[in-house]
C-alpha positions in Angstrom: -64.8 83.1 110.3 -64.1 82.8 106.6 -61.3 84.5 104.9 -61.9 85.9 101.4 -59.2 85.2 98.8 -59.1 87.5 95.9 -58.2 86.5 92.4 -55.4 88.3 90.7 -57.7 90.2 88.4 -59.7 91.5 91.4 -56.6 93.1 93.0 -55.9 96.8 92.7 -52.7 98.0 91.1 -50.7 98.3 94.3 -51.7 94.8 95.4 -50.7 93.4 92.0 -47.3 95.1 92.2 -46.7 93.8 95.7 -47.7 90.3 94.7 -45.6 90.4 91.5 -42.6 91.7 93.6 -43.0 88.9 96.1 -43.1 86.3 93.3 -40.0 87.8 91.7 -38.1 87.8 95.0 -39.0 84.2 95.6 -37.9 83.1 92.1 -34.6 85.1 92.6 -34.0 83.5 96.0 -34.7 80.1 94.5 -32.2 80.8 91.7 -29.5 81.9 94.2 -30.1 78.7 96.3 -29.8 76.6 93.1 -26.5 78.3 92.2 -25.1 77.9 95.7 -26.0 74.2 95.9 -24.5 73.6 92.4 -21.3 75.3 93.4 -21.1 73.2 96.7 -21.7 70.0 94.7 -19.0 71.0 92.2 -16.5 71.9 94.9 -17.1 68.6 96.7 -16.6 66.6 93.4 -13.3 68.5 92.7 -12.1 67.8 96.3 -12.9 64.1 95.9 -11.2 64.0 92.5 -8.1 65.7 94.0 -7.9 63.1 96.8 -7.6 60.2 94.3 -4.3 58.7 93.5 -3.2 59.9 90.1 -0.2 59.6 87.9 2.0 62.8 88.1 2.7 64.3 84.7 3.8 67.8 85.9 7.7 67.9 85.7 8.0 70.4 88.5 6.3 68.1 91.0 8.3 65.2 89.7 11.7 66.9 90.2 10.7 68.2 93.6 9.8 64.8 94.9 12.8 63.0 93.3 15.2 65.6 94.7 13.8 64.9 98.2 14.6 61.2 97.6 18.1 62.1 96.4 18.6 64.3 99.5 17.4 61.4 101.7 19.8 59.0 100.1 22.7 61.5 100.4 21.9 61.8 104.1 22.0 58.0 104.4 25.4 58.0 102.7 26.7 60.6 105.2 25.9 58.1 108.0 24.4 60.8 110.3 21.8 58.7 112.2 20.2 61.8 113.8 19.5 63.5 110.4 18.2 60.3 108.9 15.7 59.9 111.7 14.6 63.5 111.2 13.8 62.8 107.5 11.8 59.6 108.2 8.1 60.1 108.6 7.0 60.1 112.3 4.1 57.7 111.7 6.4 55.3 109.9 8.9 55.4 112.7 6.2 54.7 115.3 4.6 51.9 113.4 8.0 50.2 112.9 9.5 51.2 116.3 12.4 52.7 114.6 15.2 54.3 116.7 18.9 54.8 116.3 19.6 51.1 117.1 17.1 49.7 114.7 17.5 52.2 111.9 19.9 50.1 109.8 17.1 47.6 109.2 15.0 50.1 107.3 17.5 52.0 105.1 19.6 51.0 102.2 23.2 50.1 102.7 25.8 52.0 100.7 29.3 51.0 99.8 31.5 54.2 100.2 33.5 53.2 97.1 30.5 53.8 94.8 28.5 56.7 93.5 24.7 56.5 94.0 21.9 58.3 92.3 18.1 57.9 92.3 16.1 57.4 89.1 12.4 57.9 89.5 10.5 56.0 86.7 6.9 56.5 87.6 5.3 58.7 90.2 1.8 59.0 91.7 0.2 61.7 93.8 -2.3 61.4 96.6 -3.5 64.6 98.2 -4.1 63.8 101.9 -5.4 67.3 102.8 -5.2 70.8 101.5 -1.5 71.2 102.4 -0.2 67.6 102.5 0.5 65.5 99.5 2.0 62.0 99.3 4.1 61.1 96.2 4.6 57.4 95.6 7.7 57.0 93.5 8.5 53.8 91.7 12.2 54.0 90.9 15.7 52.5 91.2 19.0 53.4 92.9 21.8 53.6 90.4 25.1 52.4 91.7 28.2 53.3 89.6 31.9 53.5 89.8 34.4 54.7 87.2 35.2 52.2 84.5 32.3 50.0 85.6 28.8 49.6 84.2 26.1 50.9 86.5 23.9 48.6 88.4 20.3 49.3 89.4 18.3 48.2 92.5 14.6 48.7 92.6 13.7 51.2 95.4 10.2 52.4 95.7 9.6 55.2 98.2 6.9 57.7 99.5 7.7 61.4 99.9 5.2 63.3 102.0 5.3 67.1 101.2 3.9 69.5 103.7 3.3 72.4 101.3 2.3 75.0 103.9 5.5 74.5 105.8 7.9 73.7 102.9 8.9 70.4 104.6 9.0 66.8 103.6 9.3 63.4 105.2 10.1 60.0 103.8 8.5 56.6 104.1 10.4 53.7 102.5 8.0 51.7 100.3 4.7 52.8 98.7 2.0 51.6 101.1 -0.9 53.8 99.9 -0.5 53.3 96.2 -1.7 49.7 96.1 -4.4 50.1 98.8 -6.6 52.2 96.4 -5.9 50.3 93.3 -7.3 47.0 94.6 
């Protein structure tokens, strides 16, 4: 049982048209597959790039994160333990076994006779997922009182923004920043 194969020149017009159409369709499908794979590779590279820790240069993000820290420090000054615990990151509280009795070991102490402010000097961003971003802020707490020169205390902090829920939580310190830079 031998099967005859015809050469292109031996085909009639209809057979040539069908063969040409099949070749064109295969080339077109190959082109679509190439474009699809290229877009997937590009999207994966963009996602990997966005997951890196990068210096924040956008003022809006900077002021949002620093205002979260200022609100946190204001809550500490108010002395409301329940609200302070609400602002602290759940993972941070679990790792350090923080509760109302041990909280004072993890938050700054403020003298009620002074005015406090937070000055963020440098901030890095680390996208954890599509809707969660950690901001590592290297900064200082400014302590001032009328007729006295202000003093500064280094205070680095992590703000976790949950963009889809418009919420944030706080982790004292900047754990993730130095992990990636090693």
